[in-house]
VEXDREN-2710 file (C-alpha; in Angstrom, 1 decimal):
% VEXDREN-2710
k/r/px/py/pz
1/MET/145.8/117.9/122.6
2/GLU/143.5/115.8/120.5
3/VAL/144.6/112.2/119.9
4/GLN/143.5/110.7/116.6
5/THR/143.5/107.0/115.8
6/ASN/144.4/106.2/112.2
7/ARG/141.9/103.7/110.8
8/VAL/142.2/101.7/107.6
9/VAL/138.8/101.1/106.2
10/PRO/138.9/98.3/103.6
11/ASP/135.7/99.4/101.7
12/GLY/135.0/95.8/101.0
13/GLY/136.7/92.5/101.7
14/TYR/135.1/90.8/104.7
15/GLY/132.8/93.8/104.8
16/TRP/130.7/92.2/102.0
17/VAL/130.3/89.1/104.2
18/VAL/128.9/91.4/106.9
19/VAL/126.6/93.0/104.4
20/ALA/125.3/89.6/103.3
21/ALA/124.8/88.6/106.9
22/VAL/122.8/91.8/107.6
23/ALA/120.7/91.2/104.5
24/LEU/119.8/87.7/105.9
25/ILE/118.9/89.2/109.3
26/ASN/116.7/91.9/107.6
27/MET/115.0/89.3/105.3
28/THR/114.0/87.0/108.2
29/ASN/113.2/89.6/110.8
30/GLN/112.5/93.1/109.5
31/SER/110.0/91.8/107.0
32/ILE/107.9/90.5/109.9
33/LEU/106.3/93.9/110.1
34/PHE/105.1/93.6/106.5
35/VAL/103.0/90.4/107.1
36/PHE/101.3/91.5/110.4
37/GLY/97.9/91.9/108.8
38/GLN/98.3/88.6/106.9
39/LEU/99.3/86.7/110.0
40/PHE/97.2/88.2/112.8
41/VAL/94.1/90.2/111.5
42/SER/92.0/87.1/110.8
43/LYS/92.9/85.6/114.2
44/LEU/92.0/88.9/116.0
45/ARG/88.6/88.9/114.2
46/LEU/87.9/85.4/115.3
47/MET/88.6/86.6/118.8
48/HIS/86.0/89.4/118.2
49/GLU/88.6/92.2/118.5
50/ASP/87.8/95.5/116.8
51/THR/90.0/97.7/114.6
52/PHE/91.0/99.8/117.6
53/THR/92.7/96.8/119.2
54/THR/94.6/96.0/116.0
55/ALA/95.8/99.6/115.6
56/LEU/96.8/99.6/119.3
57/ILE/99.0/96.5/118.8
58/THR/100.7/98.0/115.8
59/ASN/101.2/101.4/117.4
60/LEU/102.7/100.0/120.5
61/ASN/105.0/97.9/118.4
62/SER/106.2/101.0/116.7
63/LEU/106.6/102.7/120.1
64/ALA/108.7/99.9/121.5
65/LEU/110.8/99.7/118.3
66/ASN/111.7/103.3/118.4
67/PHE/112.0/103.8/122.1
68/SER/114.5/100.9/122.3
69/GLY/116.8/103.7/121.2
70/LEU/116.9/104.6/124.8
71/PHE/119.1/101.5/125.4
72/ILE/120.9/101.2/122.1
73/GLY/123.8/103.5/122.9
74/PRO/124.7/101.9/126.2
75/ALA/124.0/98.4/124.8
76/ILE/126.4/98.7/121.9
77/LYS/129.0/100.3/124.1
78/SER/128.7/97.5/126.7
79/PHE/128.5/94.6/124.2
80/LYS/129.5/93.9/120.6
81/PRO/127.0/94.8/117.9
82/ARG/126.9/91.0/117.1
83/ASN/125.5/90.3/120.6
84/VAL/123.0/93.1/120.4
85/ALA/121.7/91.9/117.0
86/ALA/121.6/88.3/118.2
87/THR/119.5/89.4/121.3
88/GLY/117.2/91.2/118.9
89/CYS/116.6/88.1/116.8
90/VAL/115.9/86.0/120.0
91/LEU/113.4/88.6/121.2
92/VAL/111.6/88.6/117.9
93/SER/111.4/84.8/117.8
94/LEU/110.2/84.7/121.4
95/GLY/107.5/87.3/120.8
96/LEU/106.2/85.4/117.8
97/ALA/106.2/82.2/119.8
98/LEU/104.1/83.9/122.4
99/CYS/101.6/85.1/119.8
100/ALA/101.2/81.6/118.4
101/PHE/99.5/80.6/121.7
102/ALA/97.6/83.8/122.3
103/THR/94.0/83.6/123.4
104/GLU/93.6/87.3/124.6
105/SER/94.4/90.6/122.9
106/TRP/96.9/91.5/125.6
107/HIS/98.9/88.4/124.7
108/PHE/99.5/90.0/121.3
109/ILE/100.5/93.3/123.0
110/VAL/103.1/91.5/125.1
111/GLY/104.4/89.2/122.3
112/TYR/104.1/91.3/119.2
113/SER/104.1/94.9/120.5
114/PHE/106.8/94.7/123.1
115/PHE/109.0/91.6/122.4
116/VAL/109.0/91.9/118.6
117/GLY/109.1/95.7/118.6
118/PHE/112.0/95.9/121.0
119/GLY/113.8/93.1/119.2
120/LEU/113.6/94.8/115.8
121/GLY/114.7/98.1/117.5
122/LEU/117.9/96.4/118.6
123/ILE/118.6/94.8/115.2
124/SER/118.6/97.9/113.0
125/PRO/121.3/100.1/114.7
126/SER/123.5/97.3/115.7
127/THR/123.7/95.8/112.2
128/PHE/124.3/99.3/110.8
129/MET/127.2/99.8/113.2
130/ALA/128.8/96.5/112.0
131/ILE/128.6/97.6/108.4
132/ASN/129.7/101.2/109.1
133/SER/133.1/100.1/110.3
134/TYR/134.0/98.3/107.1
135/PHE/133.0/101.0/104.5
136/SER/133.7/104.6/103.7
137/SER/133.2/105.6/100.1
138/LYS/131.1/102.5/99.4
139/ARG/129.1/102.8/102.6
140/GLY/125.9/103.8/100.8
141/ARG/125.8/100.8/98.4
142/ALA/126.7/98.5/101.3
143/VAL/123.7/99.7/103.3
144/GLY/121.6/99.5/100.1
145/VAL/122.4/95.9/99.6
146/SER/121.7/95.0/103.2
147/LEU/118.3/96.8/103.1
148/ALA/117.5/95.1/99.9
149/GLY/117.3/91.9/102.0
150/ALA/114.3/93.4/103.8
151/GLY/112.7/94.2/100.5
152/LEU/113.3/90.6/99.2
153/GLY/111.7/89.3/102.4
154/GLN/108.6/91.5/101.7
155/VAL/108.3/89.8/98.3
156/LEU/108.9/86.2/99.4
157/ILE/107.6/85.8/102.9
158/PRO/103.9/86.7/102.2
159/HIS/103.8/83.7/99.9
160/LEU/105.3/81.5/102.6
161/VAL/102.8/82.8/105.1
162/ARG/99.9/82.2/102.8
163/TYR/101.0/78.6/102.2
164/LEU/101.5/77.9/105.9
165/LEU/98.1/79.5/106.9
166/GLU/96.2/77.5/104.2
167/ASN/97.9/74.2/104.9
168/HIS/98.9/74.2/108.6
169/GLY/96.8/76.9/110.3
170/PHE/97.5/79.9/112.4
171/ARG/99.5/78.4/115.2
172/TYR/102.0/76.5/113.1
173/ALA/102.3/79.4/110.6
174/VAL/103.4/81.8/113.4
175/LEU/105.7/79.2/115.0
176/ALA/107.3/78.7/111.6
177/MET/107.9/82.4/111.4
178/SER/109.3/82.3/114.9
179/GLY/111.8/79.7/113.8
180/LEU/112.6/81.6/110.6
181/SER/113.6/84.7/112.6
182/LEU/116.1/82.6/114.5
183/THR/118.1/82.1/111.3
184/GLY/119.1/85.7/111.9
185/LEU/121.5/84.2/114.6
186/PHE/123.5/82.6/111.8
187/GLY/123.9/86.1/110.2
188/ALA/124.7/87.7/113.5
189/ALA/127.6/85.3/114.0
190/PHE/129.4/87.0/111.1
191/LEU/129.0/90.6/112.5
192/LYS/132.6/91.3/113.4
193/PRO/133.1/95.1/113.4
194/LEU/136.5/96.1/112.1
195/ASN/136.8/98.8/114.8
196/PRO/134.4/97.9/117.7
197/PRO/133.5/100.8/120.0
198/ALA/135.2/100.9/123.3
199/LYS/133.6/98.7/125.9
200/HIS/131.4/100.5/128.4
201/ASN/132.5/99.3/131.9
202/ASN/129.2/99.6/133.8
203/ARG/130.5/98.0/137.0
204/ARG/133.3/100.4/137.1
205/HIS/130.9/103.3/136.4
206/MET/128.7/102.3/139.3
207/ARG/131.7/102.2/141.6
208/LEU/132.9/105.5/140.4
209/MET/129.5/107.1/140.9
210/ALA/129.7/106.4/144.6
211/GLU/133.2/107.8/145.0
212/PRO/133.8/111.5/145.8
213/ASP/135.5/113.5/143.0
214/ALA/138.8/113.6/144.8
215/GLU/139.0/109.8/145.1
216/LYS/137.7/109.4/141.5
217/ALA/140.5/111.5/140.2
218/GLN/143.0/109.2/141.9
219/SER/141.4/106.0/140.9
220/SER/140.6/106.8/137.2
221/PRO/142.3/108.5/134.3
222/LEU/141.3/112.1/133.3
223/GLN/138.0/112.2/131.6
224/VAL/136.8/114.8/129.2
225/VAL/133.3/116.0/128.2
226/ILE/132.8/116.3/124.4
227/VAL/130.8/119.3/123.4
228/PRO/129.7/119.1/119.7
229/SER/130.6/122.1/117.6
230/SER/128.5/123.4/114.8
231/GLN/130.3/121.0/112.4
232/GLY/129.5/118.0/114.5
233/LYS/133.2/117.2/115.3
234/GLY/133.2/118.3/118.9
235/GLU/135.6/120.0/121.3
236/GLU/137.1/118.7/124.5
237/LEU/136.5/120.5/127.7
238/PRO/137.4/119.5/131.3
239/PRO/134.6/117.7/133.1
240/LYS/132.4/119.7/135.4
241/ASN/132.8/119.3/139.2
242/THR/129.9/117.0/140.3
243/ASP/130.1/116.4/144.0
244/THR/126.6/115.1/144.6
245/LEU/125.4/111.5/143.8
246/CYS/122.7/112.8/141.5
247/GLY/125.3/114.9/139.7
248/ARG/127.6/112.0/139.2
249/MET/124.7/109.7/138.0
250/GLY/123.6/112.5/135.6
251/GLN/127.0/112.8/134.2
252/ARG/127.3/109.0/133.7
253/LEU/123.9/109.0/132.0
254/VAL/125.0/111.7/129.6
255/GLN/128.1/109.8/128.8
256/ALA/126.4/106.5/128.3
257/MET/123.7/107.8/126.0
258/ASP/125.8/110.5/124.3
259/LEU/123.4/113.2/125.3
260/GLU/126.0/115.8/124.5
261/LEU/124.8/115.5/120.9
262/LEU/121.6/117.3/122.0
263/LYS/123.6/120.5/122.5
264/ASP/124.1/120.6/118.7
265/LEU/121.2/122.4/116.9
266/ALA/122.1/120.8/113.6
267/PHE/121.7/117.3/115.1
268/TRP/118.3/118.4/116.4
269/SER/117.3/119.5/112.9
270/ILE/118.5/116.2/111.5
271/ILE/116.7/113.8/113.8
272/VAL/113.4/115.8/114.0
273/GLY/113.3/116.3/110.2
274/MET/113.9/112.6/109.6
275/ALA/111.3/111.6/112.2
276/LEU/108.7/113.8/110.4
277/VAL/109.5/112.1/107.1
278/TYR/109.3/108.7/108.7
279/THR/105.9/109.5/110.3
280/ALA/104.5/110.8/107.0
281/THR/105.7/107.6/105.3
282/VAL/104.1/105.4/107.9
283/ASN/100.8/107.2/107.6
284/PHE/100.9/107.0/103.8
285/THR/101.5/103.3/104.0
286/MET/98.4/102.9/106.1
287/ILE/96.0/105.0/103.8
288/PHE/97.4/104.2/100.3
289/PRO/95.5/101.0/99.7
290/ASP/92.2/102.6/100.9
291/PHE/93.0/105.7/98.7
292/LEU/93.5/103.4/95.6
293/GLU/90.3/101.4/96.3
294/HIS/87.8/104.0/97.4
295/THR/89.1/107.4/96.1
296/ALA/90.6/106.3/92.8
297/GLY/88.1/103.5/92.3
298/LEU/90.6/100.7/91.4
299/ASN/89.8/97.0/91.6
300/SER/91.8/94.7/93.8
301/GLN/94.1/93.6/91.0
302/LEU/95.1/97.1/90.1
303/VAL/95.5/98.0/93.8
304/ALA/97.9/95.0/94.1
305/PHE/99.7/96.1/90.9
306/CYS/100.3/99.7/92.2
307/LEU/101.6/98.4/95.6
308/SER/103.9/95.9/93.8
309/ALA/105.2/98.7/91.5
310/MET/106.0/100.9/94.4
311/ALA/107.7/98.0/96.3
312/GLY/109.6/96.9/93.2
313/ALA/110.9/100.4/92.5
314/ASP/112.0/100.7/96.2
315/ILE/114.0/97.4/96.0
316/ILE/115.7/98.2/92.7
317/CYS/116.7/101.7/93.9
318/ARG/118.0/100.3/97.2
319/LEU/120.6/98.6/95.0
320/LEU/121.2/101.2/92.3
321/LEU/120.8/104.6/93.9
322/PRO/123.8/104.2/96.3
323/VAL/126.1/103.4/93.4
324/ILE/125.1/106.7/91.7
325/THR/125.2/108.9/94.8
326/ASP/128.5/107.4/96.1
327/HIS/130.1/107.9/92.6
328/LEU/129.0/111.5/92.5
329/ARG/129.9/112.0/96.2
330/ILE/126.5/113.6/97.0
331/PRO/126.2/114.0/100.8
332/TYR/123.7/111.6/102.4
333/ARG/121.6/114.4/103.9
334/VAL/121.2/116.0/100.4
335/VAL/120.0/112.7/99.0
336/PHE/117.6/112.4/101.9
337/LEU/116.3/115.9/101.2
338/LEU/115.8/115.2/97.5
339/GLY/113.9/112.1/98.4
340/THR/111.7/114.1/100.7
341/ALA/111.0/116.7/98.0
342/GLY/110.1/113.9/95.6
343/LEU/107.7/112.4/98.1
344/PHE/106.0/115.8/98.5
345/VAL/105.6/116.2/94.8
346/ALA/104.2/112.7/94.3
347/ARG/101.6/113.2/97.1
348/CYS/100.4/116.5/95.6
349/VAL/100.1/115.0/92.1
350/LEU/98.1/112.0/93.5
351/ALA/95.8/114.3/95.4
352/GLU/95.1/116.4/92.3
353/ASN/94.8/113.6/89.6
354/GLN/93.6/110.1/90.1
355/ASN/93.7/108.6/86.6
356/LEU/95.4/105.2/86.3
357/ALA/98.5/106.3/84.4
358/THR/99.2/109.0/86.9
359/ILE/98.7/106.7/89.9
360/ILE/101.1/104.0/88.4
361/SER/103.8/106.6/87.6
362/MET/103.5/108.2/91.0
363/SER/103.6/104.8/92.7
364/ILE/106.9/104.1/91.0
365/LEU/108.2/107.6/91.8
366/MET/107.3/107.2/95.5
367/GLY/109.1/103.8/95.6
368/VAL/112.2/105.5/94.2
369/MET/112.0/108.5/96.6
370/LYS/111.1/106.3/99.6
371/SER/114.3/104.3/99.0
372/ALA/116.3/107.6/99.0
373/THR/115.0/108.4/102.5
374/VAL/115.2/104.9/104.0
375/LEU/118.8/104.3/102.7
376/ASN/120.1/107.6/103.9
377/ASN/118.5/107.7/107.4
378/ASN/121.3/106.1/109.5
379/LEU/123.9/107.3/106.9
380/THR/123.0/110.9/107.6
381/VAL/123.4/110.4/111.3
382/SER/126.8/108.7/110.7
383/ALA/128.0/111.5/108.6
384/HIS/127.2/114.1/111.3
385/CYS/128.4/112.2/114.4
386/ARG/131.9/111.2/115.4
387/PRO/132.4/107.3/115.4
388/ASP/132.5/107.2/119.2
389/LYS/129.1/109.1/119.3
390/LEU/127.4/107.1/116.5
391/ALA/125.7/104.5/118.7
392/GLY/124.2/107.2/120.9
393/GLY/123.2/109.3/117.8
394/LEU/121.4/106.3/116.3
395/GLY/119.5/105.7/119.6
396/LEU/118.5/109.4/119.9
397/ASN/117.3/109.3/116.2
398/MET/115.1/106.3/117.0
399/MET/113.6/108.0/120.1
400/SER/112.8/111.1/118.0
401/LYS/110.8/108.9/115.6
402/GLY/108.9/107.4/118.6
403/VAL/107.9/110.8/119.9
404/ILE/106.9/112.2/116.5
405/VAL/104.9/109.1/115.5
406/ILE/102.9/109.3/118.7
407/THR/102.2/113.0/118.3
408/VAL/102.2/114.1/114.7
409/GLY/101.3/110.6/113.5
410/GLN/98.1/110.7/115.7
411/LEU/97.3/114.1/114.3
412/LEU/97.6/112.9/110.7
413/GLY/95.2/110.0/111.6
414/TRP/92.8/112.5/113.2
415/VAL/92.8/114.5/109.9
416/ARG/91.9/111.4/107.9
417/ASP/89.0/110.5/110.3
418/TYR/87.7/114.0/110.8
419/ALA/87.8/115.0/107.2
420/ASP/86.8/111.5/106.0
421/SER/89.0/112.1/103.0
422/SER/92.2/110.4/101.9
423/VAL/93.0/113.3/99.6
424/LYS/93.1/115.8/102.5
425/CYS/95.2/113.4/104.5
426/LEU/97.7/113.4/101.5
427/TYR/97.8/117.2/101.7
428/ALA/98.5/117.0/105.4
429/GLN/101.3/114.6/104.8
430/GLY/102.6/116.9/102.1
431/ALA/102.6/119.8/104.5
432/VAL/104.8/117.8/106.9
433/LEU/107.2/116.9/104.1
434/LEU/107.3/120.5/102.8
435/LEU/108.2/121.8/106.3
436/VAL/111.3/119.6/106.3
437/VAL/112.3/120.8/102.9
438/ILE/111.8/124.5/103.8
439/VAL/113.9/124.1/107.0
440/TRP/116.7/121.9/105.6
441/THR/117.3/123.6/102.3
442/PRO/118.7/127.0/103.5
443/GLU/120.6/125.2/106.4
444/ILE/122.4/122.8/104.1
445/PHE/123.1/125.6/101.6
446/PHE/124.7/127.9/104.2
447/ARG/126.7/125.1/105.7
448/HIS/128.0/124.1/102.3
449/ARG/129.0/127.7/101.6
450/ARG/130.7/128.0/105.0
451/GLN/132.6/124.7/104.4
452/ARG/133.8/125.9/101.0
453/ARG/135.1/129.1/102.4
454/THR/136.9/127.2/105.2
455/THR/138.4/124.9/102.6
456/SER/139.4/127.8/100.4
457/LYS/141.1/129.6/103.3
458/SER/142.9/126.4/104.3
459/MET/144.2/125.9/100.7
460/ASP/145.4/129.6/100.6
461/THR/147.3/129.1/103.9
462/THR/148.9/126.0/102.5
463/VAL/149.9/127.7/99.3
464/ASP/151.4/130.7/101.2
465/ALA/153.4/128.3/103.5
466/ALA/154.7/126.5/100.4
467/GLU/155.8/129.8/98.8
468/GLU/157.6/130.8/102.0
469/VAL/159.5/127.5/102.1
470/THR/160.4/128.0/98.4
471/LYS/161.8/131.5/99.1
472/LEU/163.8/130.3/102.1
473/ASN/165.3/127.4/100.1
474/SER/166.2/129.8/97.2
END
């Protein structure tokens, strides 16, 4: 028998305080990635480090950020999202403080790549979990407002960094950014989830792993294994008999990280598809300024204008797009798919036509489409996973990004270097995006049709039952 807990989701109220708190955290922490070059590239050049070292620092940062998903599920289950987000802010601040006193390249790898990367990896899913518990029909716009904080930080913080570097030098500029990231602790104090996930008792789990199954059955209540169905809702089955210590540890690991989700092919399709789009977006961000300057032949002012147009469209759509999609009740995954298709079209147009009007219009279009994918990333996972599996689902989604960035991302970089052409790299990115569109479109279509048939049958059954009751009463 399945026990359901009735939850009242306010769709606002104190939830908007949580959204404002997350926006503050994003503005002072997530935007750190945007000013890496402004803060550190000149210092690395003074240390006579080459481009390979700079790329290694940023790639390891992305690796640490995404592979922190390995710990996210157990961390959120063991502690409140507030504590996980606060820990992330402290790690970011500590990593930047270490970079301020760096004298060797490996100091940046430890400080920026690992501490800052791991800290940012803890912040994103924990803040999303806090917002998720307060919103249902308005969840998209709540996430949009919180992510707009990161966009606002990308607009304001570069000017602050420039002022600090020009007037106080590298060390004090980085220390100031370290102190600024700690303001995220003020935001984290307001992250009170309405329905916090059940606490994961690690001490009790370690004790139970050492007990034989017979003793475990007497000392603990009956546990069930959740096997996701094709709809992502899951079915309850009796736990398997695991007599060995390795078996018991494996079962605990599966429960802690919600690895049961990996039995669901639809979940695989979601996390791999979103990881491919994320990788293509990261690669585009790296080559777009070079494309504008050397392939399109734009001067520095026009390059800055195109980048600002794309960023401005991204910020505006983070605020407006969720209002439209929530009102029309468009599924998050469908919006993500439409954004992916739009990014594919924009890349193809840019590769074929490099006149100024086309570049500006496509920059704006890519800002709009990028916001559709960024906004609906975690939302797509939340729509597919049950609430008790959401933390693990977010962690697995991050790990998928880490794996794809290291493999497909490196391949896209090789295409750019081997072909010595930004245009061919745009086509390669377009091929990755098109693959996601081709795989997702029929899958979403058939699932929608099956859901409609199920709903229709349910309504017919309800009508028949009502008619029977009417006949009996008459």
